[in-house]
LUMVEXZA-615971 format. One record per residue: residue number from 1; z, x, y of N, C-alpha, C in turn; residue in three letters. Coordinates in steps of 0.02 Angstrom, whole numbers, plus 50000, padded with zeros to 5 digits. Example, Ala and Ser with C-alpha at 12.3 -4.5 7.8 and 13.67 -1.06 7.14 Angstrom:
2
+------+-------+-------+-------+-------+-------+-------+-------+-------+-------+------+
! resi !    nz !    nx !    ny !   caz !   cax !   cay !    cz !    cx !    cy ! resn !
+------+-------+-------+-------+-------+-------+-------+-------+-------+-------+------+
!    1 ! 50390 ! 50660 ! 49716 ! 50390 ! 50615 ! 49775 ! 50390 ! 50660 ! 49835 !  ALA !
!    2 ! 50354 ! 50642 ! 49888 ! 50357 ! 50684 ! 49947 ! 50394 ! 50645 ! 50002 !  SER !
+------+-------+-------+-------+-------+-------+-------+-------+-------+-------+------+
END
This chain:
108
+------+-------+-------+-------+-------+-------+-------+-------+-------+-------+------+
! resi !    nz !    nx !    ny !   caz !   cax !   cay !    cz !    cx !    cy ! resn !
+------+-------+-------+-------+-------+-------+-------+-------+-------+-------+------+
!    1 ! 50795 ! 54004 ! 57487 ! 50804 ! 54062 ! 57446 ! 50831 ! 54119 ! 57490 !  MET !
!    2 ! 50879 ! 54157 ! 57464 ! 50911 ! 54211 ! 57502 ! 50868 ! 54274 ! 57499 !  ALA !
!    3 ! 50870 ! 54312 ! 57554 ! 50833 ! 54375 ! 57558 ! 50875 ! 54430 ! 57524 !  ASP !
!    4 ! 50848 ! 54462 ! 57473 ! 50885 ! 54513 ! 57436 ! 50870 ! 54583 ! 57460 !  THR !
!    5 ! 50824 ! 54592 ! 57507 ! 50807 ! 54658 ! 57533 ! 50853 ! 54676 ! 57591 !  HIS !
!    6 ! 50881 ! 54737 ! 57592 ! 50924 ! 54757 ! 57647 ! 50883 ! 54768 ! 57710 !  PRO !
!    7 ! 50914 ! 54764 ! 57767 ! 50878 ! 54777 ! 57829 ! 50853 ! 54848 ! 57830 !  PRO !
!    8 ! 50802 ! 54862 ! 57870 ! 50770 ! 54928 ! 57872 ! 50819 ! 54982 ! 57894 !  ALA !
!    9 ! 50863 ! 54969 ! 57941 ! 50911 ! 55020 ! 57965 ! 50959 ! 55039 ! 57909 !  ALA !
!   10 ! 50982 ! 54990 ! 57871 ! 51028 ! 55004 ! 57816 ! 50994 ! 55044 ! 57761 !  SER !
!   11 ! 50931 ! 55028 ! 57748 ! 50892 ! 55064 ! 57697 ! 50882 ! 55136 ! 57718 !  HIS !
!   12 ! 50868 ! 55147 ! 57783 ! 50858 ! 55214 ! 57809 ! 50923 ! 55255 ! 57804 !  HIS !
!   13 ! 50980 ! 55224 ! 57819 ! 51045 ! 55259 ! 57815 ! 51061 ! 55278 ! 57744 !  GLN !
!   14 ! 51050 ! 55233 ! 57697 ! 51067 ! 55249 ! 57627 ! 51021 ! 55303 ! 57600 !  SER !
!   15 ! 50958 ! 55304 ! 57622 ! 50912 ! 55356 ! 57600 ! 50933 ! 55424 ! 57629 !  ARG !
!   16 ! 50953 ! 55425 ! 57692 ! 50976 ! 55486 ! 57724 ! 51039 ! 55512 ! 57690 !  ARG !
!   17 ! 51084 ! 55467 ! 57672 ! 51145 ! 55486 ! 57637 ! 51130 ! 55515 ! 57568 !  GLY !
!   18 ! 51081 ! 55486 ! 57534 ! 51061 ! 55510 ! 57468 ! 51030 ! 55580 ! 57473 !  LEU !
!   19 ! 50989 ! 55591 ! 57523 ! 50958 ! 55657 ! 57533 ! 51012 ! 55709 ! 57549 !  ILE !
!   20 ! 51060 ! 55691 ! 57591 ! 51116 ! 55737 ! 57606 ! 51155 ! 55754 ! 57544 !  SER !
!   21 ! 51169 ! 55705 ! 57502 ! 51205 ! 55716 ! 57440 ! 51167 ! 55762 ! 57393 !  LEU !
!   22 ! 51101 ! 55753 ! 57389 ! 51060 ! 55796 ! 57346 ! 51061 ! 55868 ! 57372 !  ILE !
!   23 ! 51056 ! 55878 ! 57438 ! 51057 ! 55945 ! 57467 ! 51124 ! 55979 ! 57454 !  VAL !
!   24 ! 51179 ! 55943 ! 57464 ! 51245 ! 55972 ! 57452 ! 51253 ! 55992 ! 57378 !  VAL !
!   25 ! 51231 ! 55949 ! 57333 ! 51235 ! 55965 ! 57262 ! 51191 ! 56025 ! 57244 !  ASN !
!   26 ! 51133 ! 56031 ! 57275 ! 51089 ! 56088 ! 57262 ! 51122 ! 56153 ! 57285 !  ALA !
!   27 ! 51153 ! 56152 ! 57343 ! 51188 ! 56211 ! 57369 ! 51246 ! 56230 ! 57324 !  VAL !
!   28 ! 51285 ! 56181 ! 57302 ! 51341 ! 56194 ! 57257 ! 51317 ! 56223 ! 57191 !  LEU !
!   29 ! 51262 ! 56197 ! 57165 ! 51233 ! 56223 ! 57103 ! 51210 ! 56295 ! 57112 !  LEU !
!   30 ! 51179 ! 56310 ! 57169 ! 51158 ! 56379 ! 57183 ! 51217 ! 56427 ! 57187 !  LEU !
!   31 ! 51271 ! 56406 ! 57219 ! 51331 ! 56448 ! 57224 ! 51361 ! 56459 ! 57155 !  VAL !
!   32 ! 51364 ! 56407 ! 57114 ! 51391 ! 56413 ! 57046 ! 51349 ! 56461 ! 57004 !  LEU !
!   33 ! 51284 ! 56454 ! 57005 ! 51240 ! 56497 ! 56966 ! 51245 ! 56570 ! 56989 !  VAL !
!   34 ! 51246 ! 56581 ! 57054 ! 51250 ! 56650 ! 57080 ! 51318 ! 56681 ! 57064 !  SER !
!   35 ! 51372 ! 56642 ! 57065 ! 51437 ! 56671 ! 57049 ! 51444 ! 56685 ! 56975 !  SER !
!   36 ! 51412 ! 56646 ! 56932 ! 51414 ! 56660 ! 56860 ! 51370 ! 56719 ! 56841 !  LEU !
!   37 ! 51317 ! 56731 ! 56879 ! 51270 ! 56785 ! 56863 ! 51294 ! 56852 ! 56888 !  ALA !
!   38 ! 51336 ! 56853 ! 56939 ! 51358 ! 56917 ! 56967 ! 51421 ! 56941 ! 56932 !  SER !
!   39 ! 51429 ! 57007 ! 56926 ! 51491 ! 57032 ! 56895 ! 51551 ! 57020 ! 56940 !  PRO !
!   40 ! 51608 ! 57011 ! 56908 ! 51669 ! 56997 ! 56945 ! 51711 ! 57060 ! 56947 !  TYR !
!   41 ! 51732 ! 57079 ! 57006 ! 51773 ! 57138 ! 57014 ! 51830 ! 57121 ! 57062 !  VAL !
!   42 ! 51889 ! 57147 ! 57046 ! 51947 ! 57135 ! 57089 ! 51986 ! 57200 ! 57094 !  GLN !
!   43 ! 52006 ! 57219 ! 57154 ! 52042 ! 57282 ! 57164 ! 52112 ! 57269 ! 57191 !  ALA !
!   44 ! 52157 ! 57316 ! 57179 ! 52225 ! 57309 ! 57202 ! 52254 ! 57378 ! 57217 !  GLN !
!   45 ! 52284 ! 57386 ! 57276 ! 52318 ! 57448 ! 57294 ! 52381 ! 57427 ! 57331 !  LEU !
!   46 ! 52438 ! 57443 ! 57302 ! 52502 ! 57424 ! 57332 ! 52520 ! 57471 ! 57389 !  GLY !
!   47 ! 52565 ! 57449 ! 57432 ! 52585 ! 57490 ! 57489 ! 52621 ! 57554 ! 57468 !  ARG !
!   48 ! 52665 ! 57549 ! 57419 ! 52703 ! 57607 ! 57397 ! 52677 ! 57635 ! 57331 !  ARG !
!   49 ! 52619 ! 57613 ! 57311 ! 52593 ! 57634 ! 57247 ! 52545 ! 57692 ! 57255 !  SER !
!   50 ! 52539 ! 57732 ! 57203 ! 52491 ! 57786 ! 57202 ! 52433 ! 57770 ! 57156 !  ASN !
!   51 ! 52427 ! 57708 ! 57136 ! 52376 ! 57687 ! 57090 ! 52329 ! 57636 ! 57121 !  PHE !
!   52 ! 52265 ! 57645 ! 57112 ! 52215 ! 57596 ! 57131 ! 52187 ! 57568 ! 57066 !  LEU !
!   53 ! 52191 ! 57503 ! 57057 ! 52166 ! 57471 ! 56996 ! 52110 ! 57424 ! 57013 !  MET !
!   54 ! 52054 ! 57431 ! 56978 ! 51997 ! 57388 ! 56988 ! 51979 ! 57357 ! 56921 !  VAL !
!   55 ! 51978 ! 57291 ! 56918 ! 51962 ! 57256 ! 56856 ! 51892 ! 57227 ! 56863 !  ALA !
!   56 ! 51854 ! 57230 ! 56809 ! 51786 ! 57203 ! 56810 ! 51757 ! 57200 ! 56740 !  GLY !
!   57 ! 51695 ! 57180 ! 56737 ! 51660 ! 57174 ! 56674 ! 51624 ! 57239 ! 56658 !  GLU !
!   58 ! 51623 ! 57257 ! 56594 ! 51587 ! 57316 ! 56573 ! 51512 ! 57303 ! 56569 !  GLY !
!   59 ! 51473 ! 57356 ! 56572 ! 51400 ! 57349 ! 56571 ! 51375 ! 57329 ! 56502 !  GLU !
!   60 ! 51401 ! 57360 ! 56450 ! 51373 ! 57350 ! 56383 ! 51416 ! 57306 ! 56339 !  ARG !
!   61 ! 51476 ! 57290 ! 56360 ! 51521 ! 57252 ! 56317 ! 51538 ! 57185 ! 56350 !  THR !
!   62 ! 51561 ! 57140 ! 56309 ! 51581 ! 57074 ! 56334 ! 51654 ! 57073 ! 56355 !  ALA !
!   63 ! 51686 ! 57131 ! 56353 ! 51757 ! 57134 ! 56369 ! 51766 ! 57154 ! 56443 !  THR !
!   64 ! 51825 ! 57141 ! 56468 ! 51841 ! 57162 ! 56535 ! 51869 ! 57232 ! 56533 !  ASN !
!   65 ! 51856 ! 57270 ! 56586 ! 51877 ! 57340 ! 56591 ! 51919 ! 57347 ! 56654 !  ILE !
!   66 ! 51969 ! 57391 ! 56651 ! 52009 ! 57408 ! 56709 ! 52002 ! 57482 ! 56723 !  VAL !
!   67 ! 51982 ! 57499 ! 56785 ! 51979 ! 57568 ! 56807 ! 52044 ! 57581 ! 56845 !  TRP !
!   68 ! 52079 ! 57635 ! 56828 ! 52142 ! 57652 ! 56861 ! 52136 ! 57723 ! 56889 !  ILE !
!   69 ! 52146 ! 57729 ! 56956 ! 52143 ! 57794 ! 56989 ! 52213 ! 57811 ! 57014 !  LEU !
!   70 ! 52239 ! 57867 ! 56991 ! 52304 ! 57892 ! 57015 ! 52288 ! 57936 ! 57075 !  GLU !
!   71 ! 52306 ! 57913 ! 57135 ! 52281 ! 57945 ! 57196 ! 52313 ! 58013 ! 57211 !  SER !
!   72 ! 52371 ! 58029 ! 57184 ! 52402 ! 58093 ! 57199 ! 52365 ! 58152 ! 57166 !  ARG !
!   73 ! 52344 ! 58143 ! 57103 ! 52311 ! 58199 ! 57069 ! 52238 ! 58185 ! 57050 !  ASN !
!   74 ! 52212 ! 58126 ! 57068 ! 52141 ! 58112 ! 57058 ! 52121 ! 58095 ! 56987 !  GLY !
!   75 ! 52169 ! 58076 ! 56945 ! 52153 ! 58058 ! 56877 ! 52125 ! 57986 ! 56875 !  GLU !
!   76 ! 52069 ! 57978 ! 56841 ! 52036 ! 57913 ! 56835 ! 52028 ! 57897 ! 56761 !  LEU !
!   77 ! 52052 ! 57839 ! 56740 ! 52043 ! 57817 ! 56671 ! 52015 ! 57746 ! 56671 !  ILE !
!   78 ! 51981 ! 57729 ! 56618 ! 51960 ! 57660 ! 56607 ! 51993 ! 57636 ! 56543 !  THR !
!   79 ! 52014 ! 57574 ! 56543 ! 52045 ! 57544 ! 56484 ! 52015 ! 57476 ! 56472 !  ILE !
!   80 ! 52018 ! 57454 ! 56410 ! 51999 ! 57385 ! 56393 ! 52048 ! 57359 ! 56341 !  ASP !
!   81 ! 52043 ! 57296 ! 56325 ! 52088 ! 57264 ! 56277 ! 52067 ! 57280 ! 56206 !  TRP !
!   82 ! 52115 ! 57294 ! 56163 ! 52102 ! 57305 ! 56092 ! 52087 ! 57239 ! 56059 !  ALA !
!   83 ! 52053 ! 57242 ! 56003 ! 52037 ! 57181 ! 55965 ! 52101 ! 57145 ! 55944 !  ASP !
!   84 ! 52097 ! 57081 ! 55941 ! 52151 ! 57037 ! 55917 ! 52215 ! 57044 ! 55959 !  ALA !
!   85 ! 52208 ! 57061 ! 56022 ! 52266 ! 57063 ! 56066 ! 52317 ! 57116 ! 56048 !  GLY !
!   86 ! 52296 ! 57172 ! 56022 ! 52341 ! 57225 ! 56000 ! 52360 ! 57274 ! 56055 !  GLN !
!   87 ! 52344 ! 57259 ! 56116 ! 52360 ! 57304 ! 56172 ! 52298 ! 57328 ! 56207 !  GLY !
!   88 ! 52303 ! 57387 ! 56238 ! 52247 ! 57414 ! 56276 ! 52225 ! 57482 ! 56247 !  MET !
!   89 ! 52161 ! 57496 ! 56254 ! 52132 ! 57560 ! 56232 ! 52107 ! 57598 ! 56292 !  ASN !
!   90 ! 52123 ! 57663 ! 56296 ! 52093 ! 57706 ! 56347 ! 52022 ! 57722 ! 56325 !  ALA !
!   91 ! 51974 ! 57710 ! 56369 ! 51903 ! 57720 ! 56352 ! 51876 ! 57787 ! 56379 !  LYS !
!   92 ! 51895 ! 57806 ! 56439 ! 51868 ! 57867 ! 56469 ! 51920 ! 57896 ! 56517 !  ALA !
!   93 ! 51914 ! 57961 ! 56530 ! 51960 ! 57996 ! 56574 ! 51920 ! 58047 ! 56615 !  HIS !
!   94 ! 51933 ! 58049 ! 56680 ! 51901 ! 58099 ! 56725 ! 51953 ! 58123 ! 56775 !  ARG !
!   95 ! 51945 ! 58185 ! 56797 ! 51984 ! 58210 ! 56853 ! 51936 ! 58211 ! 56913 !  ASN !
!   96 ! 51943 ! 58161 ! 56955 ! 51898 ! 58151 ! 57012 ! 51903 ! 58209 ! 57062 !  VAL !
!   97 ! 51963 ! 58233 ! 57074 ! 51972 ! 58288 ! 57121 ! 51935 ! 58350 ! 57097 !  GLN !
!   98 ! 51939 ! 58364 ! 57033 ! 51903 ! 58422 ! 57004 ! 51828 ! 58412 ! 57010 !  ARG !
!   99 ! 51804 ! 58351 ! 56998 ! 51732 ! 58337 ! 57004 ! 51708 ! 58347 ! 57076 !  ASP !
!  100 ! 51747 ! 58323 ! 57124 ! 51729 ! 58331 ! 57195 ! 51728 ! 58405 ! 57214 !  ILE !
!  101 ! 51778 ! 58443 ! 57191 ! 51780 ! 58514 ! 57206 ! 51720 ! 58550 ! 57177 !  ALA !
!  102 ! 51700 ! 58532 ! 57116 ! 51641 ! 58563 ! 57085 ! 51576 ! 58546 ! 57123 !  ALA !
!  103 ! 51571 ! 58485 ! 57147 ! 51512 ! 58465 ! 57186 ! 51509 ! 58504 ! 57251 !  ILE !
!  104 ! 51566 ! 58509 ! 57286 ! 51567 ! 58547 ! 57349 ! 51553 ! 58620 ! 57338 !  LEU !
!  105 ! 51578 ! 58649 ! 57285 ! 51566 ! 58720 ! 57270 ! 51492 ! 58732 ! 57254 !  LYS !
!  106 ! 51460 ! 58685 ! 57220 ! 51389 ! 58692 ! 57202 ! 51344 ! 58686 ! 57264 !  ALA !
!  107 ! 51366 ! 58652 ! 57316 ! 51326 ! 58644 ! 57377 ! 51328 ! 58706 ! 57422 !  ARG !
!  108 ! 51375 ! 58751 ! 57412 ! 51383 ! 58810 ! 57455 ! 51331 ! 58861 ! 57442 !  ARG !
+------+-------+-------+-------+-------+-------+-------+-------+-------+-------+------+
END
């Protein structure tokens, strides 16, 4: 009758390989869950551009928002996509330079 049990060294190697595979999968699952749970933000500033654009998720809405800062005059606006793909909507507007000047003036 033939022996159907693998040698002890082969059994130990396959068990070690299985444990390594489980650890790698656990790490990949952790990375996937953490990347899905964290907000996604991406920024862009061109070399010759005066605009800084940051795209990310809004706090209260399921839509994506883009923050656009015009660096020459400090104008900041946020926009999001209109329903049914009808374009973009301006959501908010601030003059950052004016806000900074007001803060500095209040500290004097």
